[in-house]
C-alpha positions as CSV (number, residue, x, y, z in Angstrom):
1,X,51.7,-108.2,-136.4
2,X,52.6,-105.4,-134.1
3,X,54.1,-102.1,-135.4
4,X,57.5,-103.0,-133.9
5,X,57.7,-105.7,-136.6
6,X,57.1,-103.5,-139.6
7,X,58.8,-105.3,-142.4
8,X,62.2,-103.9,-143.2
9,X,63.5,-103.2,-146.7
10,X,67.0,-104.1,-147.8
11,X,68.8,-103.1,-151.0
12,X,66.4,-104.3,-153.7
13,X,69.1,-104.4,-156.3
14,X,71.2,-106.8,-154.2
15,X,68.9,-108.9,-152.1
16,X,65.3,-107.8,-152.7
17,X,62.8,-107.0,-150.0
18,X,63.7,-108.3,-146.6
19,X,61.3,-110.3,-144.4
20,X,60.6,-109.1,-140.9
21,X,61.6,-112.1,-138.9
22,X,64.4,-113.4,-141.2
23,X,68.0,-113.6,-139.9
24,X,69.9,-110.6,-141.2
25,X,72.7,-111.3,-143.6
26,X,71.7,-114.9,-144.1
27,X,73.8,-116.8,-146.7
28,X,70.7,-117.4,-148.8
29,X,70.2,-113.7,-149.3
30,X,74.0,-113.0,-149.7
31,X,75.2,-115.9,-151.9
32,X,72.3,-117.2,-154.0
33,X,71.7,-115.7,-157.5
34,X,69.0,-113.1,-157.6
35,X,66.7,-115.3,-159.6
36,X,66.8,-118.0,-156.8
37,X,66.4,-115.8,-153.8
38,X,62.5,-115.6,-154.0
39,X,62.4,-119.4,-154.0
40,X,64.8,-119.5,-151.0
41,X,62.4,-117.2,-149.2
42,X,59.4,-119.4,-150.1
43,X,61.4,-122.2,-148.4
44,X,62.2,-119.9,-145.4
45,X,65.8,-120.7,-145.8
46,X,66.6,-117.4,-144.1
47,X,64.5,-118.5,-141.1
48,X,66.1,-121.9,-140.2
49,X,64.2,-122.3,-136.9
50,X,61.4,-123.8,-138.8
51,X,63.3,-126.8,-140.1
52,X,65.0,-127.2,-136.8
53,X,61.6,-127.6,-135.1
54,X,60.6,-130.1,-137.8
55,X,63.9,-132.0,-137.5
56,X,64.2,-132.3,-133.7
57,X,61.2,-134.7,-133.2
58,X,62.8,-136.9,-135.9
59,X,66.0,-137.1,-133.9
60,X,64.1,-137.7,-130.7
61,X,62.3,-140.7,-132.3
62,X,65.6,-142.0,-133.8
63,X,67.5,-141.8,-130.6
64,X,64.8,-143.2,-128.4
65,X,64.2,-146.0,-130.9
66,X,67.9,-146.9,-130.7
67,X,67.6,-147.0,-126.9
68,X,64.8,-149.4,-127.1
69,X,66.9,-151.7,-129.3
70,X,69.5,-151.9,-126.5
71,X,71.4,-148.7,-127.1
72,X,74.3,-147.6,-129.2
73,X,75.0,-144.8,-131.7
74,X,71.8,-143.7,-133.5
75,X,72.0,-144.3,-137.2
76,X,73.9,-141.4,-138.7
77,X,72.7,-142.0,-142.2
78,X,69.1,-141.8,-141.1
79,X,70.0,-138.7,-139.1
80,X,71.4,-137.1,-142.3
81,X,68.3,-138.0,-144.2
82,X,66.1,-136.4,-141.6
83,X,68.1,-133.2,-141.8
84,X,67.7,-133.1,-145.6
85,X,64.1,-134.1,-145.4
86,X,63.3,-131.5,-142.8
87,X,64.7,-128.7,-144.9
88,X,62.9,-129.9,-148.0
89,X,59.6,-130.6,-146.5
90,X,59.5,-127.5,-144.3
91,X,60.1,-125.6,-147.6
92,X,57.3,-127.5,-149.3
93,X,54.9,-126.8,-146.4
94,X,55.8,-123.1,-146.4
95,X,55.3,-122.9,-150.1
96,X,51.9,-124.5,-149.8
97,X,51.0,-122.1,-146.9
98,X,52.1,-119.1,-148.9
99,X,50.0,-120.1,-151.9
100,X,46.9,-120.6,-149.7
101,X,47.5,-117.5,-147.6
102,X,48.6,-115.1,-150.4
103,X,45.6,-112.8,-149.9
104,X,45.9,-112.8,-146.1
105,X,49.7,-112.2,-146.3
106,X,49.2,-109.1,-148.4
107,X,47.2,-107.5,-145.7
108,X,49.5,-108.3,-142.8
109,X,52.5,-106.1,-142.0
110,X,54.9,-109.0,-141.1
111,X,54.1,-111.1,-144.2
112,X,53.3,-108.6,-147.0
113,X,56.8,-108.9,-148.4
114,X,56.7,-112.6,-148.8
115,X,57.5,-113.6,-152.4
116,X,54.0,-114.2,-153.7
117,X,52.2,-111.1,-152.3
118,X,55.3,-109.0,-153.2
119,X,55.0,-110.2,-156.8
120,X,58.4,-111.9,-156.9
121,X,56.9,-115.3,-157.6
122,X,53.6,-116.1,-159.4
123,X,51.2,-118.7,-158.1
124,X,52.0,-120.9,-161.0
125,X,55.7,-120.7,-160.4
126,X,55.1,-121.5,-156.7
127,X,53.0,-124.6,-157.6
128,X,55.8,-125.9,-159.9
129,X,58.3,-125.3,-157.1
130,X,56.1,-127.1,-154.7
131,X,56.0,-130.1,-157.0
132,X,59.8,-130.1,-157.3
133,X,60.2,-130.0,-153.5
134,X,57.6,-132.8,-153.0
135,X,59.5,-135.0,-155.5
136,X,62.8,-134.3,-153.6
137,X,61.1,-135.2,-150.3
138,X,59.8,-138.4,-151.8
139,X,63.3,-139.4,-152.9
140,X,64.4,-138.9,-149.3
141,X,61.5,-140.9,-147.9
142,X,62.0,-143.9,-150.1
143,X,65.4,-144.5,-148.4
144,X,63.6,-145.9,-145.4
145,X,61.7,-149.1,-144.8
146,X,58.3,-149.7,-146.3
147,X,56.4,-149.0,-143.0
148,X,58.2,-145.7,-142.6
149,X,57.4,-144.8,-146.2
150,X,53.7,-145.3,-145.7
151,X,53.8,-143.6,-142.3
152,X,55.7,-140.6,-143.7
153,X,53.4,-140.2,-146.7
154,X,50.3,-140.4,-144.5
155,X,51.4,-137.1,-142.9
156,X,50.7,-135.2,-146.1
157,X,47.0,-135.1,-145.4
158,X,47.7,-133.1,-142.2
159,X,50.2,-130.9,-144.1
160,X,47.6,-130.2,-146.8
161,X,44.8,-129.0,-144.5
162,X,47.0,-127.0,-142.0
163,X,47.1,-123.8,-144.0
164,X,43.3,-123.6,-144.0
165,X,42.8,-124.3,-140.3
166,X,43.3,-120.7,-139.2
167,X,40.1,-119.9,-141.1
168,X,37.9,-122.3,-139.3
169,X,39.3,-122.9,-135.8
170,X,41.1,-121.1,-133.0
171,X,43.4,-124.2,-132.7
172,X,45.5,-124.1,-135.9
173,X,48.5,-124.6,-133.7
174,X,47.2,-128.1,-132.9
175,X,47.2,-129.0,-136.6
176,X,50.7,-127.6,-136.9
177,X,51.7,-129.8,-133.9
178,X,50.3,-132.9,-135.6
179,X,52.2,-132.2,-138.7
180,X,55.5,-130.9,-137.3
181,X,56.0,-133.8,-134.8
182,X,55.2,-136.7,-137.2
183,X,58.9,-137.2,-137.5
184,X,59.0,-138.6,-134.0
185,X,57.0,-141.6,-135.3
186,X,59.0,-141.9,-138.5
187,X,62.3,-141.7,-136.5
188,X,61.3,-144.7,-134.4
189,X,59.7,-146.6,-137.3
190,X,62.9,-146.2,-139.3
191,X,64.6,-148.6,-136.9
192,X,61.7,-150.8,-135.7
193,X,59.4,-151.0,-138.8
194,X,56.5,-150.5,-136.4
195,X,55.1,-148.3,-133.7
196,X,54.4,-148.8,-130.0
197,X,53.3,-146.8,-127.0
198,X,56.6,-145.1,-126.5
199,X,56.8,-143.3,-129.9
200,X,53.1,-142.4,-129.6
201,X,53.7,-140.7,-126.3
202,X,56.8,-139.0,-127.7
203,X,54.7,-137.7,-130.6
204,X,52.0,-136.5,-128.2
205,X,54.6,-134.7,-126.2
206,X,55.9,-133.0,-129.3
207,X,52.4,-131.8,-130.2
208,X,52.0,-130.2,-126.7
209,X,55.4,-128.6,-127.2
210,X,54.3,-127.1,-130.5
211,X,51.1,-125.8,-128.9
212,X,53.4,-123.9,-126.5
213,X,55.9,-122.5,-128.9
214,X,53.5,-121.6,-131.7
215,X,51.1,-119.9,-129.3
216,X,54.1,-117.7,-128.3
217,X,54.8,-117.1,-132.0
218,X,51.2,-116.3,-132.8
219,X,51.2,-113.5,-130.3
220,X,53.2,-111.5,-132.8
221,X,50.2,-111.4,-135.1
222,X,47.3,-111.3,-132.7
223,X,46.3,-107.6,-133.5
224,X,46.3,-108.1,-137.3
225,X,44.7,-111.5,-137.0
226,X,41.8,-110.1,-135.0
227,X,41.2,-107.4,-137.6
228,X,41.2,-109.7,-140.7
229,X,39.4,-112.6,-139.0
230,X,42.2,-115.1,-138.8
231,X,42.1,-117.4,-135.7
232,X,44.8,-118.6,-133.4
233,X,45.4,-119.9,-129.9
234,X,46.9,-116.6,-129.0
235,X,43.6,-114.9,-129.7
236,X,41.6,-117.6,-127.9
237,X,43.7,-117.6,-124.8
238,X,44.4,-113.8,-124.6
239,X,45.4,-112.8,-121.1
240,X,45.2,-116.4,-120.0
241,X,48.1,-117.4,-122.3
242,X,50.7,-117.8,-119.5
243,X,48.5,-120.5,-117.8
244,X,47.9,-122.3,-121.1
245,X,51.6,-122.2,-122.0
246,X,52.5,-123.6,-118.6
247,X,50.0,-126.5,-119.1
248,X,51.4,-127.2,-122.6
249,X,55.0,-127.3,-121.5
250,X,54.1,-129.5,-118.5
251,X,52.2,-131.9,-120.7
252,X,55.0,-132.0,-123.2
253,X,57.7,-132.8,-120.6
254,X,55.5,-135.4,-118.8
255,X,54.7,-137.2,-122.0
256,X,58.2,-137.2,-123.3
257,X,59.5,-138.5,-120.0
258,X,56.8,-141.2,-120.0
259,X,58.0,-142.2,-123.5
260,X,61.6,-142.5,-122.2
261,X,60.5,-144.7,-119.3
262,X,58.6,-147.0,-121.6
263,X,61.5,-147.3,-124.0
264,X,63.9,-148.2,-121.2
265,X,65.8,-144.9,-121.2
266,X,68.3,-144.2,-118.4
267,X,69.1,-141.3,-116.1
268,X,70.8,-139.2,-118.7
269,X,67.6,-139.1,-120.8
270,X,65.5,-138.2,-117.8
271,X,68.0,-135.5,-116.9
272,X,67.6,-134.1,-120.4
273,X,63.9,-133.7,-119.7
274,X,64.7,-131.9,-116.5
275,X,67.1,-129.6,-118.4
276,X,64.3,-128.8,-120.9
277,X,62.0,-128.1,-118.0
278,X,64.4,-125.4,-116.8
279,X,64.4,-123.9,-120.3
280,X,60.6,-124.0,-120.4
281,X,60.5,-122.2,-117.0
282,X,62.9,-119.6,-118.4
283,X,60.6,-119.0,-121.4
284,X,57.6,-118.7,-119.1
285,X,59.4,-116.2,-116.9
286,X,60.2,-114.0,-119.9
287,X,56.9,-114.3,-121.8
288,X,55.2,-111.0,-122.6
289,X,52.3,-111.2,-125.0
290,X,52.6,-107.5,-125.9
291,X,56.3,-107.7,-126.8
292,X,56.7,-109.0,-130.4
293,X,60.4,-109.1,-130.3
294,X,60.4,-111.1,-127.1
295,X,57.8,-113.5,-128.5
296,X,60.1,-114.1,-131.6
297,X,63.1,-114.5,-129.3
298,X,61.3,-117.1,-127.1
299,X,59.9,-118.9,-130.2
300,X,63.4,-119.3,-131.7
301,X,64.8,-120.4,-128.4
302,X,62.8,-123.6,-128.6
303,X,65.6,-125.0,-130.8
304,X,67.6,-125.2,-127.5
305,X,64.7,-126.9,-125.7
306,X,64.5,-129.5,-128.4
307,X,68.3,-129.9,-128.7
308,X,68.6,-130.5,-124.9
309,X,66.2,-133.5,-125.2
310,X,67.8,-134.7,-128.5
311,X,71.4,-134.7,-127.1
312,X,70.3,-136.3,-123.8
313,X,68.5,-139.1,-125.7
314,X,71.4,-139.7,-128.0
315,X,74.0,-139.6,-125.2
316,X,71.8,-142.0,-123.1
317,X,71.6,-144.4,-126.0
318,X,75.3,-144.3,-126.7
319,X,76.3,-144.8,-123.0
320,X,73.7,-147.6,-122.4
């Protein structure tokens, strides 16, 4: 974490320590009782980009699955369940990550004020909270068909190992991609009760997308990561990151477009991929590995990339 991202402090009597990349003045810090704020920070409620990036592949799969059924309005009840599930399960994943990384977080400038290393929440309390979130996530999952329940539950193995991947491989971003884009499969399966080539290609495209945006994000931490021995694609690629980012974005767009073609999508869906390509080109033109603020800005902007595709897929399905 570069010096520019030294964690800021807010009024401890009101909101407690602030987190470096949190949205300032977020409702979770302003409105929640003081006793609940550390748990909101464990869930990263003040950093909503994470649940957006978990949600968007779910909406892609749902909209593309509807297109393959002949079109129409994607199931709004399923969409709402995906929103709730994304917020809950992103919170559960972050809580698990913070439990596993508590010693590392205490040594990194950007993360040392997270609730566990800051002493706001004990490991035992975090484990209990993780159990509550997991139960809530299960209650959301059982609203879907049996195949989707099994499929969704099977992602937990990837979620469980992800926090430890940075210790053993320079590709933890790949593990994150496998976990964060699982919703593309579940979104499709929620309608079809099965999988086919189209959702698998959509999932693969999402994994490539995650490799791009999380490599950008990892460049914030590359200096501290190198010192403490934590691995990432940012460290592996170094000065060659722009070329790798270009390849990841290209692969993501090509795979997503192939999924649309296989599912019988129309011109609007393909135009959405073209729009996302322009956004990717904008990101690449602004990328600067040495600028932490820029890296965070570009990382967050991937909500727009994902929304362009999601809106195009939904619109294409509705107008089919």
